LORORO-729515 format. One line per field, with one value per residue (C-alpha): residue number from 1; residue in one letter; x, y, z. Coordinates in steps of 0.02 Angstrom, whole numbers, plus 32768, in hexadecimal, padded with zeros to 4 digits. Each point is the difference from the previous one (the first is absolute). Layout:
pos: c(NUM ...) $
code: c(A ...) $
xx: c(X ...) $
yy: c(Y ...) $
zz: c(Z ...) $
//
This chain:
pos: c(1 2 3 4 5 6 7 8 9 10 11 12 13 14 15 16 17 18 19 20 21 22 23 24 25 26 27 28 29 30 31 32 33 34 35 36 37 38 39 40 41 42 43 44 45 46 47 48 49 50 51 52 53 54 55 56 57 58 59 60 61 62 63 64 65 66 67 68 69 70 71 72 73 74 75 76 77 78 79 80 81 82 83 84 85 86 87 88 89 90 91 92 93 94 95 96 97 98 99 100 101 102 103 104 105 106 107 108 109 110 111 112 113 114 115 116 117 118 119 120 121 122 123 124 125 126 127 128 129 130 131 132 133 134 135 136 137 138 139 140 141 142 143 144 145 146 147 148 149 150 151 152 153 154 155 156 157 158 159 160 161 162 163 164 165 166 167 168 169 170 171 172 173 174 175 176 177 178 179 180 181 182 183 184 185 186 187 188 189 190 191 192 193 194 195 196 197 198 199 200 201 202 203 204 205 206 207 208 209 210 211 212 213 214 215 216 217 218 219 220 221 222 223 224 225 226 227 228 229 230 231 232 233 234 235 236 237 238 239 240 241 242 243 244 245 246 247 248 249 250 251 252 253 254 255 256 257 258 259 260 261 262 263 264 265 266 267 268 269 270 271 272 273 274 275 276 277 278 279 280 281 282 283 284 285 286 287 288 289 290 291 292 293 294 295 296 297 298 299 300 301 302 303 304 305 306 307 308 309 310 311 312 313 314 315 316 317 318 319 320 321 322 323 324 325 326 327 328 329 330 331 332 333 334 335 336 337 338 339 340 341 342 343 344 345 346 347 348 349 350 351 352 353 354 355 356 357 358 359 360 361 362 363 364 365 366 367 368 369 370 371 372 373 374 375 376 377 378 379 380 381 382 383 384 385 386 387 388) $
code: c(M P S R A A I P S T S S G R K A R S P L A A A T P T P A S S A S Q R L K S M K C S P G P A G G S R A R R A G P L E G P F V C R S R T A W L F Y G A S S G P A G E C A V P M P V S T W V E V D L D R F A A N L H A V R S L L R P E Q E I L L V I K A D A Y G H G A V E I A E A A E R E G V A Q L G V A T L H E G I Q L R R A G C R L P I V V L S P L L P S E I D E A V A H E L A P T V P D L D F A R A L S L A A L K S G R P Q R C H V E I D T G M G R T G V R D D E A E P F L L S L L E L P G L R L A S L F T H F P D A D A E D L E F S R K Q V L R L R A L L D R L G A R G I R A P R V H A A N S A G T L N L P E A R L D W A R V G L I A Y G H R P P N A R V E I P L R P V M A F K S R I V Q L R D L P A G A S I S Y G R S F V T R R R S R I A V V A V G Y G H G Y S W L L S S R G H M L V G G A R V P I) $
xx: c(EBE9 8087 7FFA 7FD3 8056 7FB5 808B 7FD4 8024 8076 8083 800F 8090 7FC4 803D 7FB0 7FB6 7FD9 8073 7FE3 804B 7FFF 80BD 804D 808A 80A1 80B4 8048 80AD 7FFC 7F6E 805F 8091 7F8E 7FA8 8045 7FAA 8052 8064 7FCB 800A 7FD2 7F50 7F9A 8017 809D 7F93 8041 7FC0 7FDA 802C 7F4D 7FBC 7F61 7F55 7FD5 7FAA 7FB7 7F9B 801D 8059 7FD2 7FDB 7FFC 807F 8052 8019 80BF 8034 809A 807A 806A 8041 7F89 7FD7 7FD4 7F5A 7F65 8056 80B3 8025 8033 7F7C 7FF9 7F80 7F94 7FD2 7F65 7FDB 8093 8020 80A1 8040 8071 808F 804D 7F57 7FFC 80A2 7FC7 7F58 8074 8070 7F6B 7FB1 80B6 7FF0 7F71 805D 8090 80A4 7FE1 7F57 7FDE 7F89 7FA9 7FC0 7F65 800F 7F5F 7F9E 80A4 8011 7F61 8038 8090 806C 801F 80AB 803E 7FD4 8044 80AC 7FED 7FBE 8097 8084 7FB8 8012 7F42 8007 7F7B 7F7F 7F47 7F9E 7F4C 8019 8061 8010 8039 808C 8044 7FF9 806B 808B 7FF9 8042 807B 7FC6 806B 7F97 7F90 7F61 7F68 7F6A 7F7E 7F64 7FED 801D 7FB7 803C 8023 8076 8089 807C 8009 8011 8093 8050 8007 8030 7F5C 7FC1 7F3A 7FA2 7FC0 7F46 7FD9 8062 7FC8 806B 8081 8009 801A 8075 8066 8007 8041 8080 804B 7FFB 805A 808E 7FF1 7FA4 7F61 7FD6 7F59 7F8A 7F63 7F78 7FAA 7F41 7FEE 7F65 8010 7F94 804F 8078 8083 8002 7F82 8077 7FAA 802E 80B8 804A 7FE3 8017 80AB 8028 7FDE 8044 80AA 8014 7FFD 809B 8032 7FAD 803B 7F93 8034 7F7F 7F55 7F8D 7F5F 7F9C 7F84 7F6F 7FDD 80A3 7FCD 7F6C 7FD3 7FE1 80A4 7FAE 800E 80A6 8041 7FB2 8035 80C2 7FDA 7FB6 8092 8085 7F83 8031 80B6 7FFF 7FB5 8070 8091 7FAF 804C 809B 7FB9 8030 7FE9 8082 7FA6 7F55 7FA5 7F56 8001 7FC3 8010 7F77 8032 80BD 7FCC 7F7B 802F 80A9 7FEA 7FDB 80AE 805E 806E 7FCF 7F97 7F97 7FE0 7FB8 7F9A 806B 809C 7FA6 7FD5 7F53 7FC1 7F7E 7F6B 8012 80C4 803B 80A7 804F 807D 8032 7FBA 7FFC 7FA6 806D 7F95 7FC3 7F7D 801E 7FAC 8003 7F75 7FB4 7F87 7FCB 7F5E 7F9B 7F4C 7F73 7FA6 7F7A 8072 7FF4 809F 8013 7FA8 7F79 8011 8050 803A 7FAB 805B 7FB6 804E 8074 8089 80A1 8019 808D 7FEC 8077 8030 7FC0 7F6B 7FAE 8085 809F 7F98 7FBC 7F4A 7F6E 7FBE 807B 7FC7 7FEA 8066 80B4 8082 808F 80A2 8001 8099 8021 7F42 7F95 7F5B 7F48 7FF5) $
yy: c(BDDE 7F7F 7F9C 7F43 7F6B 7F46 7F8F 7F52 7F62 7FDD 8079 8013 8058 8071 8094 80A6 808A 8068 805E 7FFE 7F73 7FCE 7FF4 7FDB 8017 7FB1 802F 8095 7FC8 7FAE 8068 809F 7FC4 7FF1 80AB 8080 809E 80A2 8061 7F77 8009 7F87 7FE8 7FC7 7F3E 7FF2 8026 8070 80B3 8045 80C4 8004 7FA1 804E 8033 7FE5 807C 7FE2 7F6B 7F59 801B 7FF8 8090 7FB9 8041 7F4E 8008 7FE2 8019 7F89 8015 7F67 7F69 7F63 7FCC 7F4E 7FBB 8053 803F 8004 80A6 8053 8061 804C 7F99 807F 8029 7F98 804A 802B 8006 7FC5 8052 7F81 8073 7F55 7FDE 80C4 7FF8 7F5E 803D 807B 7F9C 7FA7 80AF 8002 7F6E 8049 8090 8036 8031 80A0 8014 8024 8004 8086 7FCE 803E 801E 804F 7FD9 7FED 7F77 7FA0 7FEF 7FC6 808F 8085 8030 7F56 7FCA 8080 7FE9 7F32 805A 806C 7F61 7FA7 8086 8044 8089 8076 800E 802B 803F 8053 8082 809A 7FC5 7F3B 804D 807B 7F6D 7FB4 809B 801C 7F35 800C 7FCF 803C 7FAD 8076 8004 800E 803F 7FA8 8053 80BC 8074 809F 809F 8013 7F7B 8035 806F 7F55 7F8A 8067 8019 7F44 7FCB 7FB1 7FF2 801E 7FC7 80B0 7FF3 80B9 8098 8063 7F81 8002 80B8 8001 7F76 8051 808D 7F98 7FA9 80B2 804A 7F50 8008 7F65 7FB6 7F99 7F50 7FED 7F72 8000 7F61 800B 7FB9 7F8D 7F9E 8019 8092 802F 8075 8046 8044 7FBB 7FB1 8058 80C0 7FB6 804A 80BF 7FF0 7FB5 8083 8088 7F86 8003 80B5 802C 8026 7F9A 7F60 7F6D 7F7B 7F58 7F81 7FE4 7F7E 7FB0 7F8A 7F62 7FF6 7F44 7FB0 7F85 7FC3 7F6D 8074 8068 8056 80B0 7FEC 7FEE 807D 8083 7FBC 8024 80CA 802F 7FA6 8072 809F 7FD5 7FFD 809E 8046 7FAC 8075 809B 7FCC 7FC4 7F85 7FC7 7FDA 7F5B 7FC3 7F77 7FB1 7F40 800E 7F3D 7FC9 8042 7FC5 7F3F 800C 807C 7FF3 8097 8065 7FEB 808E 805C 7FE4 7F7A 8046 7F92 7FF3 7F69 7F86 8038 7FDA 7F51 8010 7FBB 805D 7F91 7FCB 8010 7FB0 7FE6 7F7E 8067 7F9F 80AA 7FDA 8078 8084 8008 7F76 8036 7F9C 7FD0 7FAD 7F80 8041 7F85 7F45 7FBD 7F75 803D 7F73 7FF2 8090 8090 809F 8065 80BF 80B0 7FB2 7F4C 7FF4 7F55 7F78 7F4D 7F71 7F92 800E 806C 8045 80BD 8056 80BC 8080 80B1 8042 806C 80A7 807C 7F9C 801F 7F50 803C 7F9A 7FF5 7F71 7F85 7F5A 802B 7FCE 7F93 801F 7F91 7FA6 7FAD 7FDA 7FD8 8056 8012 806E 8097) $
zz: c(1FF0 7FE4 7F6A 8010 7F99 7FF6 801A 7FAD 8041 7F7F 7FC0 7F2B 7FF1 7F6E 7FE6 8036 7F87 808E 804C 80AE 805E 80C4 802D 80A0 806F 7FDC 8035 7FC2 7FDE 7F60 7FD7 8016 7F88 7F87 8018 7FAB 8032 7FE9 8087 8084 80C0 8089 801A 8096 803B 7F82 7F62 7F6E 7FF8 7F50 7FDD 7FD9 8085 8065 7FC7 7F4A 7F84 7F55 7FAB 802E 80AD 80A8 806F 80A7 806F 8010 7F3C 7FCC 7F40 7FDA 7F65 7FD5 7FA6 7FE9 80BE 7FC4 8051 8056 80A8 7FD8 802A 8098 8031 80BA 805E 803E 7F35 7FEF 7F39 7F84 7F3D 7FB3 7F63 7F9C 7FA0 7FB3 7FBC 7FCB 7FA4 7FB5 7FC7 7F8E 7FC5 7FBB 7FBB 7FB7 7F9A 7F94 7FC5 7F7F 8062 7FD8 8048 80BA 809A 804A 80B4 803C 80AF 802C 809B 806C 7F65 801D 80A9 7FF0 804C 7F81 8035 801D 7F5E 7FAE 8055 7FB6 7F4D 7FFD 8031 7F78 7F70 7FE1 7FA1 804C 808F 7FD4 8093 8004 807D 8022 80B5 7FD1 7F8D 8096 8073 7F88 7FDC 80C3 8015 7F9A 7F6A 7F50 7F79 7F90 804C 7F8B 8044 7F95 8032 7FE0 8093 8047 7FCB 80B3 7FFD 7F68 8087 805D 7F77 7FAB 80A7 8020 7F5C 7FCE 7F4B 7FE9 7F78 7FB5 7FE0 7FAA 7FC0 8096 8063 7F8C 8006 80C1 7FDD 7F94 8091 8081 7FAC 7FD1 80B2 8032 7F85 7FC2 7F6F 8035 7FBB 7FDC 7FB4 7F9B 7FF7 7F74 7FF5 7F91 8047 80D2 7FEA 80AF 8001 7F8B 7F59 7F6C 7F63 7F90 8061 8040 7F68 800D 80C9 7FF0 7F82 8079 80A0 7F99 7FE5 80BE 803C 8097 7FE2 7FD1 7FB5 8042 7FAA 7FCA 803B 7FE6 807C 7FE3 803E 7FE7 7FC7 8069 7FA2 7F87 7F7B 7FD1 7F7B 8064 8041 7F59 7FAC 809A 7FC5 7F47 803D 8063 7F7C 7F7D 806F 800E 7F30 7FF2 807B 7FD2 7F41 8056 8039 80C8 8046 80BF 806D 804E 7FBC 8081 7FE9 804F 80B7 806B 7F79 7F6C 802E 8008 7F6F 7F72 7FD3 7F81 8093 8052 7FBD 8069 80B0 8045 8084 8079 809A 8046 7FB3 8057 8095 7FC9 7FE3 7F2F 7FB0 7FC2 7F4F 7FF7 7F59 802D 80AB 805D 80A3 807E 80AD 8097 8056 8099 807D 8078 80A0 8098 80AD 8022 80B6 8027 7FAD 8032 7FDE 7FC9 7FE6 7F46 7FF7 8066 7FB2 7FFB 800A 7FAC 7F95 8027 7F50 8029 8045 802E 7FAC 8083 8097 7FD6 802A 8010 7FF3 8050 7F9A 8044 7F5B 7FDC 7FC0 8055 7FAA 7F62 7FE7 7FCE 804A 7F3E 7FDE 80A9 7FC9 7F5F 7FDD 8052 8079 8021 80B7 8016 7F31 7FF1 7F8A 8072 7FCB 8063) $
//
């Protein structure tokens, strides 16, 4: 069912925290100039049709056949975008904001430190291919994906950046990873041996990464077992160790003692390896929260995801200018004046306390907006912040 926004009699104009905004049609001429969609072609109703227009897949995105995804520069106030008139609900991805967020992250890093951009889950719903293209233009060093399919998608789209598959692959996926020049994370020696054979068969050195489990307790090799593991790995022909990394379970906590101990455990392992003459080409630990909260965790790469897309983790110690890259927009399909005591939508989760004007917006469960969010959050209507 469509969402409903209660429109107050006076507009506050406060900035919305919710990505959902009700947009109204505007002339396409000025908006088309502002919209820098890649490989655009004329769309219906004089609008600008982005290369990736159509049904959307992945987190945060609309699944309706009428949903369109636009990529471009900042499009100004709500609704100032050349969206074809038949489209009622869409998302916009602002690549200028994405670039500005990367610049803000770099302000925390030393010149020799680089960004590994996490682009898993279709770049958190922002569109992996388009984000990868923008990341390459902005000088990102590496891309991180979660699955073989995600990496292959980027390669088939022409992505040339090094790609690390951060989650362990199945042994049956090794040949495809090698064929598409994806660098797996090696979980055990059996996988490493199979990867070595595939590399020799391909005739090319194969890059790989190793996750060191310093306390996440999920995947990787425990730090107290990593030394003999790495010694065995480095003896395998055809493999090139590209990086060692660890992951924080709670770098966004108020108490960072555990995360700091993880950094110390990683450094202790590096010291032990150094004593044997072994040095990893790159080492990384800082995720988004770690990049903001733990300067000592900013090693060779900052492995960032959410902050690149403009979302700040809780308990951030450092303030950098971040702006959400995605806007979720829709059109008002009906205005209704309801008396006091009228209940609205499933579960009767909202009951009017006074006579109220209600805007019905063409967004619902099928667009990825859960009914569990009923009567929670806000949206912008003509720049005014109103409750959902």
